[in-house]
C-alpha positions as CSV (number, residue, x, y, z in Angstrom):
1,X,-2.8,-19.8,-22.0
2,X,-4.2,-15.8,-21.2
3,X,-7.6,-15.2,-21.7
4,X,-6.6,-12.4,-24.3
5,X,-4.8,-15.1,-26.7
6,X,-8.4,-17.5,-26.4
7,X,-10.7,-14.2,-26.7
8,X,-8.7,-13.2,-29.9
9,X,-9.0,-16.7,-31.6
10,X,-12.5,-17.1,-30.8
11,X,-12.9,-13.9,-31.5
12,X,-11.4,-14.7,-35.0
13,X,-13.5,-17.5,-35.5
14,X,-16.5,-15.0,-34.9
15,X,-16.1,-13.1,-37.6
16,X,-15.5,-15.9,-40.1
17,X,-18.8,-17.9,-38.8
18,X,-20.8,-14.3,-39.4
19,X,-19.7,-14.3,-42.6
20,X,-20.6,-17.9,-42.9
21,X,-24.0,-17.5,-41.5
22,X,-24.6,-14.9,-43.8
23,X,-23.3,-16.9,-47.1
24,X,-25.6,-19.6,-45.9
25,X,-28.8,-17.6,-45.4
26,X,-28.3,-16.0,-49.1
27,X,-28.0,-19.4,-50.8
28,X,-31.2,-20.6,-48.6
29,X,-32.9,-17.4,-49.6
30,X,-31.7,-18.3,-53.7
31,X,-33.2,-22.0,-53.0
32,X,-36.5,-20.5,-51.6
33,X,-36.6,-18.2,-54.3
34,X,-36.5,-20.8,-57.3
35,X,-39.3,-22.8,-54.8
36,X,-41.4,-19.7,-54.8
37,X,-40.9,-19.2,-58.9
38,X,-41.7,-23.0,-59.2
39,X,-44.5,-22.4,-57.2
40,X,-46.3,-19.2,-59.1
41,X,-45.5,-21.5,-62.1
42,X,-47.8,-24.1,-61.3
43,X,-45.1,-26.8,-60.8
44,X,-46.1,-27.0,-56.9
45,X,-49.4,-26.9,-55.5
46,X,-48.2,-24.7,-52.4
47,X,-50.9,-21.7,-51.7
48,X,-49.7,-18.8,-54.0
49,X,-50.7,-15.9,-51.5
50,X,-49.6,-17.9,-48.7
51,X,-46.4,-18.6,-50.0
52,X,-45.8,-14.9,-50.9
53,X,-46.0,-13.9,-47.9
54,X,-43.6,-16.5,-46.5
55,X,-41.4,-15.7,-49.4
56,X,-41.4,-11.9,-48.5
57,X,-41.2,-12.5,-44.7
58,X,-38.5,-15.0,-45.0
59,X,-36.1,-12.6,-47.9
60,X,-36.4,-10.2,-44.9
61,X,-34.8,-12.4,-42.4
62,X,-32.2,-14.4,-44.8
63,X,-31.0,-11.1,-46.5
64,X,-30.6,-9.2,-43.2
65,X,-27.4,-10.9,-42.1
66,X,-25.5,-9.5,-45.2
67,X,-26.3,-6.3,-44.6
68,X,-25.8,-6.2,-41.0
69,X,-22.2,-7.4,-42.0
70,X,-21.5,-4.7,-44.2
71,X,-23.0,-2.0,-41.7
72,X,-21.6,-3.0,-38.1
73,X,-18.7,-5.2,-39.1
74,X,-18.4,-9.1,-38.9
75,X,-16.6,-8.5,-35.3
76,X,-19.6,-6.8,-33.4
77,X,-20.6,-9.4,-31.0
78,X,-24.2,-9.3,-30.9
79,X,-24.2,-10.4,-34.4
80,X,-24.3,-14.1,-33.8
81,X,-27.3,-14.3,-31.5
82,X,-29.3,-12.3,-34.2
83,X,-28.5,-14.5,-36.8
84,X,-29.7,-17.8,-35.1
85,X,-32.7,-15.4,-34.0
86,X,-33.5,-14.4,-37.8
87,X,-32.9,-18.5,-38.4
88,X,-35.6,-19.2,-35.7
89,X,-37.9,-16.8,-37.2
90,X,-37.6,-18.1,-40.6
91,X,-38.3,-21.6,-39.3
92,X,-41.3,-20.4,-37.9
93,X,-42.7,-18.7,-41.1
94,X,-42.2,-22.3,-42.6
95,X,-43.5,-24.3,-39.8
96,X,-46.6,-22.3,-39.7
97,X,-47.7,-21.3,-43.0
98,X,-46.1,-24.1,-45.4
99,X,-45.7,-27.8,-45.1
100,X,-44.4,-30.3,-42.5
101,X,-42.5,-32.5,-45.0
102,X,-39.1,-30.6,-45.1
103,X,-37.8,-32.3,-42.1
104,X,-34.1,-30.7,-42.6
105,X,-35.5,-27.3,-42.5
106,X,-36.1,-28.0,-38.5
107,X,-32.4,-28.3,-37.9
108,X,-31.7,-25.1,-39.8
109,X,-31.5,-22.6,-36.6
110,X,-29.2,-25.1,-34.7
111,X,-26.8,-25.5,-37.7
112,X,-26.2,-21.8,-37.8
113,X,-25.6,-21.7,-34.0
114,X,-23.1,-24.5,-34.5
115,X,-20.6,-22.1,-37.0
116,X,-19.7,-20.4,-33.8
117,X,-18.2,-23.5,-32.0
118,X,-20.1,-22.0,-28.7
119,X,-22.0,-24.5,-26.4
120,X,-24.2,-21.6,-24.7
121,X,-24.9,-21.0,-28.8
122,X,-26.2,-24.0,-29.4
123,X,-28.1,-24.7,-26.0
124,X,-30.1,-21.6,-26.6
125,X,-30.7,-22.4,-30.2
126,X,-31.9,-26.0,-29.7
127,X,-34.4,-24.6,-26.9
128,X,-35.4,-21.6,-29.5
129,X,-35.8,-23.9,-32.8
130,X,-38.1,-26.2,-30.6
131,X,-40.5,-23.5,-29.3
132,X,-40.7,-22.2,-32.4
133,X,-41.0,-25.7,-34.0
134,X,-43.9,-26.5,-31.7
135,X,-45.4,-22.8,-31.9
136,X,-45.5,-23.3,-36.0
137,X,-47.1,-26.8,-36.2
138,X,-50.0,-25.4,-33.5
139,X,-50.3,-22.5,-35.3
140,X,-50.9,-23.7,-38.6
141,X,-53.4,-26.5,-37.1
142,X,-55.6,-23.9,-35.6
143,X,-55.5,-21.2,-38.7
144,X,-55.8,-24.0,-40.8
145,X,-52.5,-24.5,-42.8
146,X,-52.3,-27.9,-41.6
147,X,-51.3,-29.5,-44.8
148,X,-50.9,-33.3,-43.4
149,X,-54.1,-34.9,-43.4
150,X,-53.0,-37.3,-41.0
151,X,-52.9,-34.8,-38.1
152,X,-56.7,-33.5,-38.4
153,X,-56.8,-33.6,-34.7
154,X,-54.6,-32.1,-31.7
155,X,-53.8,-35.6,-30.4
156,X,-52.4,-37.1,-33.6
157,X,-50.5,-33.8,-34.3
158,X,-48.4,-34.2,-30.6
159,X,-47.9,-37.8,-31.5
160,X,-47.4,-37.9,-35.2
161,X,-45.8,-34.6,-35.8
162,X,-44.6,-32.3,-32.4
163,X,-43.1,-35.3,-30.8
164,X,-40.8,-36.4,-33.5
165,X,-39.3,-33.4,-34.6
166,X,-38.6,-32.7,-31.0
167,X,-36.8,-36.3,-30.6
168,X,-35.1,-35.5,-34.3
169,X,-33.7,-31.7,-32.8
170,X,-32.8,-33.1,-29.6
171,X,-30.3,-36.1,-31.0
172,X,-29.3,-33.5,-33.5
173,X,-28.4,-30.8,-30.9
174,X,-26.9,-33.5,-29.2
175,X,-24.6,-34.7,-31.4
176,X,-23.5,-30.8,-32.5
177,X,-23.0,-30.2,-28.9
178,X,-20.5,-33.0,-28.8
179,X,-18.6,-31.5,-31.7
180,X,-19.0,-28.1,-29.9
181,X,-17.2,-29.4,-27.2
182,X,-14.6,-31.3,-28.7
183,X,-14.1,-28.4,-31.2
184,X,-13.5,-26.2,-28.1
185,X,-11.1,-28.3,-26.7
186,X,-9.0,-27.8,-29.7
187,X,-8.8,-24.2,-30.1
188,X,-7.6,-24.3,-26.3
189,X,-5.4,-26.7,-27.1
190,X,-4.1,-24.5,-30.2
191,X,-4.4,-21.4,-28.2
192,X,-1.8,-23.2,-25.4
193,X,0.2,-23.6,-28.4
194,X,0.0,-20.2,-29.7
195,X,0.7,-18.5,-26.0
196,X,3.9,-20.8,-25.6
197,X,5.0,-19.2,-28.8
198,X,4.5,-15.9,-27.7
199,X,6.2,-16.8,-24.7
200,X,9.7,-18.2,-26.2
201,X,9.4,-15.3,-28.5
202,X,9.3,-12.7,-25.5
203,X,12.4,-14.4,-23.9
204,X,14.0,-14.2,-27.3
205,X,13.1,-10.2,-27.6
206,X,14.2,-9.7,-23.8
207,X,18.0,-11.5,-24.5
208,X,18.2,-9.2,-27.5
209,X,17.2,-6.1,-25.4
210,X,19.7,-7.0,-22.9
211,X,22.5,-7.2,-25.8
212,X,21.8,-3.7,-26.6
213,X,21.7,-2.9,-22.7
214,X,25.2,-4.2,-22.4
215,X,26.8,-2.2,-24.6
216,X,25.1,1.1,-24.1
217,X,24.4,1.3,-20.2
218,X,21.3,3.8,-20.9
219,X,19.4,1.9,-23.6
220,X,18.6,-0.5,-21.0
221,X,16.3,2.1,-19.0
222,X,15.2,3.7,-22.2
223,X,13.8,0.2,-23.9
224,X,11.8,0.1,-20.6
225,X,10.3,3.7,-20.9
226,X,10.1,3.8,-24.3
227,X,7.9,0.5,-24.4
228,X,5.7,1.6,-21.7
229,X,5.0,4.6,-23.4
230,X,4.4,3.1,-26.5
231,X,1.8,1.3,-24.9
232,X,-0.2,3.8,-23.0
233,X,-0.4,5.9,-26.2
234,X,-1.6,2.8,-28.1
235,X,-4.5,2.3,-25.4
236,X,-5.0,6.1,-25.5
237,X,-5.6,5.8,-29.3
238,X,-8.0,2.6,-29.0
239,X,-10.3,4.6,-25.9
240,X,-10.4,7.6,-28.4
241,X,-11.2,5.7,-31.6
242,X,-8.1,6.8,-33.3
243,X,-6.9,4.5,-36.0
244,X,-9.6,2.3,-35.0
245,X,-9.2,0.2,-38.2
246,X,-5.6,-0.5,-37.0
247,X,-5.4,-0.4,-33.3
248,X,-7.0,-3.5,-31.5
249,X,-5.9,-5.7,-28.3
250,X,-3.9,-7.6,-30.7
251,X,-2.2,-4.7,-32.1
252,X,-1.5,-3.1,-28.6
253,X,0.1,-6.6,-27.6
254,X,2.5,-6.6,-30.1
255,X,3.9,-3.6,-29.9
256,X,4.3,-3.8,-26.5
257,X,6.2,-7.2,-27.0
258,X,8.5,-5.7,-30.2
259,X,9.2,-2.1,-28.8
260,X,12.1,-2.9,-26.9
261,X,13.6,-4.1,-30.2
262,X,13.5,-0.7,-31.9
263,X,17.3,-0.1,-30.9
264,X,18.5,-3.2,-31.7
265,X,20.2,-2.4,-34.4
266,X,22.8,-0.1,-31.7
267,X,24.7,-3.8,-31.7
268,X,26.2,-3.1,-34.9
269,X,27.4,0.5,-34.0
270,X,31.3,1.3,-33.0
271,X,31.6,1.8,-29.4
272,X,33.8,4.5,-30.2
273,X,30.7,6.3,-31.8
274,X,27.8,4.6,-29.2
275,X,29.2,5.9,-26.4
276,X,31.4,8.9,-27.6
277,X,31.2,11.7,-24.7
278,X,30.3,14.4,-27.1
279,X,29.1,15.6,-30.6
280,X,29.1,13.3,-33.4
281,X,30.5,14.3,-36.5
282,X,28.9,14.4,-39.9
283,X,30.3,10.7,-40.7
284,X,29.7,9.6,-37.5
285,X,25.9,10.4,-37.2
286,X,25.8,8.9,-40.7
287,X,27.1,5.7,-39.5
288,X,25.2,6.3,-35.9
289,X,21.6,6.6,-38.3
290,X,22.3,3.3,-39.9
291,X,21.0,1.5,-36.4
292,X,17.3,1.9,-38.0
293,X,18.1,0.2,-41.0
294,X,20.3,-2.6,-40.1
295,X,18.0,-3.1,-37.0
296,X,15.1,-4.3,-39.5
297,X,17.7,-6.4,-41.3
298,X,18.7,-8.1,-37.9
299,X,14.8,-8.6,-37.1
300,X,14.3,-9.9,-40.5
301,X,16.9,-12.6,-40.1
302,X,16.2,-13.5,-36.8
303,X,12.4,-13.8,-37.0
304,X,12.5,-15.5,-40.6
305,X,11.4,-18.9,-39.6
306,X,10.8,-18.7,-36.1
307,X,8.0,-15.9,-35.6
308,X,4.5,-15.1,-36.0
309,X,4.0,-13.1,-39.3
310,X,2.4,-10.2,-37.1
311,X,4.8,-9.9,-34.8
312,X,7.7,-10.1,-37.3
313,X,6.4,-7.3,-39.6
314,X,5.7,-5.0,-36.7
315,X,9.4,-5.7,-35.2
316,X,10.8,-4.9,-38.4
317,X,8.6,-1.7,-39.0
318,X,9.7,-0.4,-35.4
319,X,13.4,-1.0,-35.9
320,X,13.7,0.4,-39.2
321,X,10.8,3.4,-39.3
322,X,11.0,4.7,-36.1
323,X,13.2,7.8,-36.7
324,X,10.9,8.5,-40.0
325,X,9.5,12.2,-39.7
326,X,5.8,13.3,-40.4
327,X,7.3,15.7,-43.0
328,X,9.5,12.8,-44.8
329,X,12.6,14.6,-43.6
330,X,13.4,11.8,-41.4
331,X,15.4,8.4,-42.2
332,X,16.8,5.6,-43.3
333,X,13.6,6.0,-46.6
334,X,12.6,9.5,-46.0
335,X,8.7,8.4,-45.8
336,X,6.6,10.7,-44.7
337,X,2.7,10.9,-42.9
338,X,0.6,7.8,-43.2
339,X,3.5,6.3,-45.6
340,X,5.1,5.6,-42.1
341,X,3.6,2.4,-40.3
342,X,1.6,3.2,-37.2
343,X,3.8,1.3,-35.5
344,X,6.8,3.3,-36.0
345,X,4.7,6.7,-35.5
346,X,3.9,5.4,-32.2
347,X,7.7,4.8,-31.4
348,X,8.9,7.7,-32.7
349,X,6.9,9.6,-30.2
350,X,8.0,7.5,-27.3
351,X,11.5,7.5,-28.4
352,X,12.0,11.2,-28.7
353,X,10.4,12.2,-25.5
354,X,12.6,9.7,-23.9
355,X,15.6,10.9,-25.1
356,X,14.9,14.8,-24.3
357,X,13.6,13.8,-20.7
358,X,16.7,11.8,-20.0
359,X,20.4,12.8,-18.9
360,X,23.2,12.2,-21.3
361,X,26.8,12.7,-20.5
362,X,26.8,15.5,-22.8
363,X,23.7,17.2,-21.8
364,X,21.5,17.3,-18.6
365,X,17.7,16.3,-19.3
366,X,15.6,18.9,-20.1
367,X,12.9,19.9,-17.7
368,X,9.4,18.1,-18.3
369,X,7.8,21.3,-19.5
370,X,10.3,21.8,-22.2
371,X,9.8,17.6,-23.1
372,X,6.4,17.9,-23.7
373,X,6.8,21.1,-25.7
374,X,9.0,19.6,-27.8
375,X,6.7,16.8,-28.7
376,X,3.9,19.4,-28.8
377,X,5.8,21.5,-31.4
378,X,6.6,18.5,-33.8
379,X,3.2,17.7,-34.3
380,X,2.6,17.9,-38.4
381,X,6.5,18.3,-38.7
382,X,8.3,15.6,-36.7
383,X,4.7,13.6,-35.3
384,X,1.7,12.4,-36.5
385,X,-0.6,14.9,-34.9
386,X,-3.2,12.9,-33.5
387,X,-0.3,10.6,-31.8
388,X,0.7,14.1,-30.8
389,X,-2.5,15.0,-29.0
390,X,-3.4,11.5,-27.5
391,X,0.4,11.8,-26.0
392,X,-0.2,15.0,-24.0
393,X,-3.7,13.9,-23.5
394,X,-1.8,11.3,-21.2
395,X,0.9,13.7,-19.6
396,X,0.0,13.0,-15.9
397,X,0.3,9.5,-16.5
398,X,3.7,9.6,-18.8
399,X,5.0,11.5,-15.9
400,X,3.9,9.2,-13.1
401,X,5.8,6.4,-15.3
402,X,8.8,8.4,-15.8
403,X,9.2,9.2,-12.1
404,X,8.7,5.4,-11.1
405,X,11.3,4.0,-14.1
406,X,13.3,7.2,-13.8
407,X,17.3,6.1,-13.3
408,X,19.5,8.6,-11.0
409,X,23.1,7.6,-12.2
410,X,24.6,9.3,-15.0
411,X,25.0,7.2,-18.1
412,X,26.1,7.5,-21.4
413,X,24.5,6.9,-24.9
414,X,23.5,7.9,-28.0
């Protein structure tokens, strides 16, 4: 199992846990609001000014998670620590100003931590909860907010108040740690199964790419180089923050896996056209163009039952749409601009650069300067301008990759 796979699963759980924690704290605020209203109406007998202060402070602590999820996004790694901290501070407000008898509230921060299936966070939350629970009881005692007349002295407070709550919290924390450990193991097992699925898909992809390579000798080198170019371009976009809502580690990993299949449709093109040592006629070119649409259909059929949904979708997009153009004059559908899937737009840049920089039986490889000029001049016409800028930014890396993977023998391909 790769660390990337497990990290991705954990990240997805944390994002969901951040949303859940915010919702739980919102519900807590709603319940506290009802209690506050009942107290103002005289149904409860809690000191009204103290209750109002506690309510206002708690409102901030309990409503902040919803706001932070929207402002920072649920993927922010530090949110889980903030939400446990807010829960501990809320507990401190309750224990120091209101009552000792709401026992369930003492487990509140630990329960919030439990949403994340993190043993480290659960331990931190347990320690923090125990500290604020003890501190809250002593603060209440010394400021005269001791609502339990059985705890009138320090020794009774410790024996009948602090110690029982510490034992209760430790018992609850121990149970939660065991559940967290079990859940972590299940997540790890699921990640292993997912990794095995990805490995099987990769073997299948390599097999299909080999089929294309056997029919069209040049395509093998083309497959390797374009896959590397596409991954490098994706990482540069990620580094500069372009399309940050789309380009994630998972997106890049997925694209690197399916990129070798972008020309899979060529297995349906007759040899007389695929390996013709000269210019194609209009009729032959129309047949050649059908490889993109055919490739999409082939992959849709192949991955219909066996592939992860994200991989299946991206494989289809890369194969079908990598010949679409930014200005809408490409094929097979004449899509334009951002209607073209980003994966296919990235593949288009990698595909064209490799096509013009490699030797064909009917022409020599173009000079690299001219190849990069073709990409540059295609900005806003053939290619997404953002992608062109990123590609030119990594020109030196592209040149190094081409040099390392370049095949010197003359080959024939379309």
